[in-house]
C-alpha positions in Angstrom: -20.8 16.9 -26.7 -20.4 14.9 -29.9 -21.0 11.1 -29.5 -17.7 10.2 -31.2 -15.8 12.7 -29.0 -17.5 11.2 -25.9 -16.5 7.7 -27.0 -12.9 8.8 -27.6 -12.8 10.5 -24.2 -14.2 7.4 -22.5 -11.6 5.2 -24.3 -8.7 7.5 -23.2 -9.9 7.6 -19.6 -10.4 3.8 -19.7 -6.8 3.4 -20.9 -5.6 5.7 -18.1 -7.5 3.7 -15.5 -6.2 0.3 -16.8 -3.1 0.1 -14.5 -5.3 0.8 -11.5 -7.8 -2.1 -12.2 -5.5 -4.7 -10.8 -4.6 -2.6 -7.8 -8.3 -2.2 -7.1 -8.4 -5.9 -6.4 -5.8 -5.7 -3.7 -7.1 -5.7 -0.1 -6.0 -2.9 2.1 -3.9 -4.2 5.1 -6.0 -4.8 8.2 -4.3 -1.9 10.1 -4.2 0.3 7.0 -1.5 1.2 4.5 0.1 3.9 6.7 0.6 1.6 9.7 1.6 -1.4 7.5 4.3 0.7 5.8 5.5 2.3 9.0 5.9 -1.2 10.6 7.5 -2.6 7.4 10.1 0.1 7.6 10.6 -0.7 11.3 9.7 2.9 12.1 8.3 3.7 15.6 5.2 5.9 16.1 7.6 8.5 17.7 9.9 8.5 14.6 7.0 8.8 12.2 5.5 11.6 14.2 8.8 13.5 14.0 8.9 13.0 10.2 5.3 14.3 10.0 5.9 17.2 12.4 3.1 16.0 14.8 2.8 14.3 18.2 2.8 10.5 18.5 -0.9 10.7 19.6 -1.7 12.4 16.3 -0.1 9.5 14.4 -2.2 7.0 16.4 -5.4 9.0 15.5 -4.2 9.3 11.8 -3.7 5.5 11.6 -7.1 5.0 13.3 -8.8 7.3 10.8 -7.4 5.4 7.9 -8.7 2.1 9.3 -12.1 3.7 9.8 -12.2 5.3 6.3 -12.5 8.8 7.7 -9.0 10.1 6.8 -8.8 13.0 4.4 -6.8 12.7 1.1 -4.6 15.6 2.3 -3.7 13.8 5.5 -3.1 10.5 3.6 -0.8 12.4 1.2 1.2 14.0 4.0 1.6 10.6 5.7 2.7 9.1 2.4 5.3 11.9 1.9 6.6 11.3 5.4 7.0 7.6 4.6 8.8 8.6 1.3 5.9 7.1 -0.6 3.5 8.3 -3.3 -0.2 8.4 -2.8 -2.1 7.0 -5.8 -5.7 7.9 -6.0 -8.2 6.6 -8.6 -11.8 5.6 -8.9 -12.2 2.4 -10.8 -15.4 0.8 -12.0 -16.2 -2.6 -10.5 -18.0 -5.8 -11.8 -17.7 -7.2 -15.3 -16.6 -4.0 -16.8 -13.1 -4.4 -15.2 -12.4 -7.2 -17.6 -13.0 -5.0 -20.6 -9.4 -3.6 -21.0 -9.3 -0.5 -23.1 -13.1 -0.3 -23.2 -13.6 -0.2 -19.5 -16.1 2.6 -19.4 -17.9 1.6 -22.5 -18.3 -1.9 -21.1 -19.8 -0.4 -17.9 -22.3 1.7 -20.0 -23.2 -1.3 -22.1 -23.8 -3.5 -19.0 -26.0 -0.8 -17.4 -27.9 -0.4 -20.7 -28.5 -4.2 -20.8 -29.8 -4.1 -17.2 -32.2 -1.2 -18.1 -33.3 -2.8 -21.4 -33.9 -6.2 -19.7 -36.0 -4.6 -17.0 -38.1 -2.5 -19.5 -38.7 -5.5 -21.8 -39.4 -7.9 -18.9 -42.3 -5.6 -17.9 -43.6 -5.5 -21.5 -43.2 -9.3 -21.9 -45.1 -9.8 -18.7 -48.0 -7.7 -19.9 -48.0 -9.4 -23.3 -48.0 -12.9 -21.6 -51.1 -11.8 -19.6 -52.7 -11.0 -22.9 -51.8 -14.4 -24.3 -49.2 -12.8 -26.6 -46.0 -14.2 -25.1 -42.7 -13.6 -26.8 -40.2 -16.4 -27.4 -36.9 -16.4 -25.4 -34.8 -15.8 -28.6 -37.0 -12.9 -29.6 -36.7 -11.5 -26.2 -32.9 -11.7 -26.2 -32.8 -10.1 -29.6 -35.0 -7.2 -28.4 -32.9 -6.8 -25.3 -29.7 -6.5 -27.4 -31.4 -4.0 -29.8 -32.9 -1.9 -27.0 -29.6 -1.9 -25.0 -27.7 -0.7 -28.0 -30.2 2.2 -28.5 -30.0 3.1 -24.8 -26.2 3.0 -24.8 -26.1 5.6 -27.6 -27.3 8.2 -25.1 -25.8 7.1 -21.8 -26.8 10.3 -20.0 -30.3 8.8 -19.5 -28.8 5.7 -17.7 -28.1 7.9 -14.6 -31.5 9.6 -14.3 -33.0 9.3 -10.7 -36.0 7.4 -12.1 -33.8 4.6 -13.4 -32.6 2.6 -10.4 -30.1 -0.3 -10.5 -28.0 -0.2 -7.4 -25.8 -3.0 -8.6 -25.6 -5.6 -11.4 -27.3 -8.2 -9.1 -30.4 -6.2 -8.3 -33.3 -5.7 -10.6 -33.7 -2.4 -12.4 -36.8 -0.5 -11.4 -38.1 2.6 -13.1 -39.8 4.8 -10.4 -43.0 6.6 -11.4 -43.3 10.1 -10.3 -46.5 11.4 -8.6 -48.7 13.4 -10.9 
């Protein structure tokens, strides 16, 4: 896919995700959304079961599955319908990228590229320091910015299994494959 088309597609998807970013910061009620809404409507388990066309014990299990994160999207959608509500489903990037507005996904790629570039260049700088050829902090920062920009141009490589960065707080490690 053409790089400019990929950038445009990421920008459009970022804009579509924008309204969900704030919602992603909202904590789920302790008992789950289904139980919270049912109780807010002053609806009994029996009444909700009738609306869903199931037994009250099924409603209890459904609410328990939501609390335990084992509910299916289909079951959640049916429960929302029975509550006269809409299920909204989105996967939203976390961390600093959520502050990026329209460039949400590009910011995520840039942050990942910076992490990978920093890890790569830290290894090189360590070796150079051992050889008494240390690099200044400002030169190192410049190199990180340059390398991150180059890496971000082909983001497909950021997700290879040999590039590991579980989250922005962990170091990035490149695994070596056995020969």
